[in-house]
C-alpha positions as a Markdown table, in Angstrom:
| # | Residue | x | y | z |
|---|---|---|---|---|
| 1 | Met | 164.3 | 251.6 | 22.0 |
| 2 | Lys | 164.4 | 251.6 | 25.8 |
| 3 | Ile | 167.7 | 252.5 | 27.5 |
| 4 | Asp | 167.9 | 251.9 | 31.2 |
| 5 | Gly | 171.0 | 253.9 | 32.1 |
| 6 | Val | 174.7 | 254.1 | 31.7 |
| 7 | Phe | 176.6 | 250.9 | 32.6 |
| 8 | Glu | 180.3 | 251.8 | 32.0 |
| 9 | Val | 182.4 | 254.9 | 31.8 |
| 10 | Ala | 186.0 | 254.8 | 30.6 |
| 11 | Val | 188.4 | 257.3 | 32.2 |
| 12 | Lys | 192.0 | 258.0 | 31.0 |
| 13 | Val | 194.5 | 258.2 | 33.9 |
| 14 | Lys | 198.2 | 259.1 | 33.9 |
| 15 | Asp | 199.2 | 256.5 | 36.6 |
| 16 | Leu | 197.0 | 253.5 | 37.0 |
| 17 | Asp | 198.5 | 252.6 | 40.3 |
| 18 | Val | 197.8 | 256.0 | 41.9 |
| 19 | Ser | 194.3 | 256.2 | 40.4 |
| 20 | Ser | 193.3 | 252.7 | 41.2 |
| 21 | Lys | 194.3 | 253.3 | 44.9 |
| 22 | Phe | 192.0 | 256.5 | 44.9 |
| 23 | Tyr | 189.0 | 254.8 | 43.3 |
| 24 | Gln | 189.3 | 251.7 | 45.4 |
| 25 | Glu | 190.5 | 253.0 | 48.8 |
| 26 | Val | 188.8 | 256.4 | 48.9 |
| 27 | Leu | 185.7 | 255.8 | 46.8 |
| 28 | Gly | 185.3 | 252.1 | 47.7 |
| 29 | Phe | 184.9 | 250.7 | 44.1 |
| 30 | Lys | 185.6 | 247.0 | 43.8 |
| 31 | Lys | 188.0 | 245.4 | 41.5 |
| 32 | Gly | 186.4 | 243.5 | 38.6 |
| 33 | Leu | 189.1 | 242.8 | 36.0 |
| 34 | Tyr | 192.7 | 244.0 | 35.5 |
| 35 | Asp | 193.8 | 243.8 | 31.8 |
| 36 | Glu | 197.6 | 243.9 | 32.3 |
| 37 | Lys | 198.4 | 244.1 | 28.5 |
| 38 | Arg | 196.4 | 247.3 | 28.0 |
| 39 | Arg | 196.8 | 248.6 | 31.7 |
| 40 | Trp | 193.1 | 248.9 | 32.1 |
| 41 | Leu | 191.3 | 248.3 | 35.4 |
| 42 | Phe | 187.6 | 247.6 | 35.5 |
| 43 | Leu | 186.0 | 248.6 | 38.8 |
| 44 | Trp | 182.5 | 247.9 | 40.0 |
| 45 | Val | 180.5 | 250.9 | 41.3 |
| 46 | Gly | 177.9 | 250.5 | 44.1 |
| 47 | Asn | 176.2 | 247.1 | 44.1 |
| 48 | Asn | 177.6 | 246.2 | 40.7 |
| 49 | Asn | 175.2 | 248.7 | 39.1 |
| 50 | Gly | 177.9 | 249.9 | 36.7 |
| 51 | Met | 181.6 | 250.1 | 36.1 |
| 52 | Val | 184.4 | 252.7 | 35.8 |
| 53 | Val | 187.3 | 251.5 | 33.6 |
| 54 | Leu | 190.6 | 253.2 | 34.4 |
| 55 | Gln | 192.7 | 253.3 | 31.3 |
| 56 | Glu | 196.3 | 254.3 | 31.7 |
| 57 | Asp | 197.4 | 256.7 | 29.0 |
| 58 | Lys | 200.5 | 258.8 | 29.5 |
| 59 | Gly | 199.6 | 261.1 | 26.6 |
| 60 | Asn | 197.8 | 264.4 | 26.6 |
| 61 | Trp | 194.0 | 264.4 | 27.0 |
| 62 | Leu | 191.3 | 266.6 | 28.3 |
| 63 | Arg | 190.0 | 266.2 | 31.8 |
| 64 | Gln | 186.4 | 264.8 | 32.1 |
| 65 | His | 183.5 | 265.3 | 34.4 |
| 66 | Phe | 181.2 | 262.6 | 35.6 |
| 67 | Ala | 178.7 | 262.1 | 38.5 |
| 68 | Phe | 177.7 | 259.3 | 40.8 |
| 69 | Arg | 174.2 | 259.2 | 42.1 |
| 70 | Val | 173.9 | 259.1 | 45.9 |
| 71 | Asp | 171.1 | 259.4 | 48.4 |
| 72 | Glu | 170.6 | 263.0 | 49.8 |
| 73 | Thr | 170.8 | 261.7 | 53.4 |
| 74 | Glu | 174.4 | 260.5 | 52.6 |
| 75 | Leu | 175.7 | 263.6 | 51.0 |
| 76 | Asn | 177.0 | 265.5 | 54.0 |
| 77 | Gly | 178.6 | 262.4 | 55.4 |
| 78 | Leu | 180.3 | 261.7 | 52.0 |
| 79 | Lys | 181.6 | 265.3 | 52.0 |
| 80 | Asp | 183.1 | 264.9 | 55.5 |
| 81 | Tyr | 184.6 | 261.5 | 54.6 |
| 82 | Leu | 186.3 | 262.9 | 51.5 |
| 83 | Glu | 187.6 | 265.9 | 53.4 |
| 84 | Ser | 189.0 | 263.6 | 56.1 |
| 85 | Arg | 190.9 | 261.9 | 53.3 |
| 86 | Asn | 192.4 | 265.3 | 52.2 |
| 87 | Val | 190.2 | 265.5 | 49.2 |
| 88 | Val | 189.2 | 269.1 | 48.4 |
| 89 | Val | 185.4 | 269.3 | 48.1 |
| 90 | Glu | 183.1 | 272.0 | 46.8 |
| 91 | Gly | 179.6 | 272.2 | 47.9 |
| 92 | Pro | 177.0 | 271.2 | 48.6 |
| 93 | Val | 175.6 | 273.0 | 45.6 |
| 94 | Ser | 171.9 | 273.2 | 44.9 |
| 95 | Leu | 170.9 | 272.3 | 41.4 |
| 96 | Asp | 167.4 | 273.7 | 41.4 |
| 97 | Trp | 166.8 | 273.1 | 37.6 |
| 98 | Met | 167.0 | 269.4 | 38.2 |
| 99 | Asn | 165.8 | 269.3 | 41.9 |
| 100 | Ala | 169.2 | 268.0 | 43.1 |
| 101 | Val | 172.1 | 268.8 | 45.3 |
| 102 | Ser | 175.7 | 267.9 | 44.6 |
| 103 | Val | 179.3 | 268.0 | 45.9 |
| 104 | Tyr | 182.3 | 268.2 | 43.5 |
| 105 | Phe | 185.8 | 266.9 | 44.0 |
| 106 | Pro | 188.8 | 266.0 | 41.8 |
| 107 | Asp | 190.4 | 262.6 | 41.3 |
| 108 | Pro | 194.3 | 262.3 | 41.1 |
| 109 | Asp | 194.3 | 263.3 | 37.4 |
| 110 | Gly | 192.1 | 266.4 | 37.9 |
| 111 | His | 188.9 | 264.9 | 36.5 |
| 112 | Glu | 185.9 | 266.6 | 38.2 |
| 113 | Leu | 183.8 | 264.1 | 40.0 |
| 114 | Glu | 180.4 | 264.6 | 41.5 |
| 115 | Phe | 178.2 | 263.0 | 44.1 |
| 116 | Cys | 174.7 | 264.0 | 43.0 |
| 117 | Ala | 171.5 | 263.5 | 45.1 |
| 118 | Ile | 168.2 | 263.8 | 43.3 |
| 119 | Arg | 165.7 | 265.2 | 45.8 |
| 120 | Lys | 162.5 | 263.3 | 46.2 |
């Protein structure tokens, strides 16, 4: 079996309108498909390398963590950009065990997101 990577991540959100605005306007993800019946929004990440599916769920659920891979030369600029959009950012944090550096930030539902740069 050969697995090439993760293609899609599903994320529960309390308010699809608020979260879709954050993921599209702040993170720059592109709309793929909106399933009105289920209140799910499929968003393309990067150059259509994968998807995040925002799934509205007003119930109680645990917050999640997931990371997006970025180039190390972009990391400080991404941090500055997020902070200019009033997003609280932690880092950069050196992850020596995996030869990487990351910044961490929350989405509107408190999921811990990460931009991770693997050092070359």
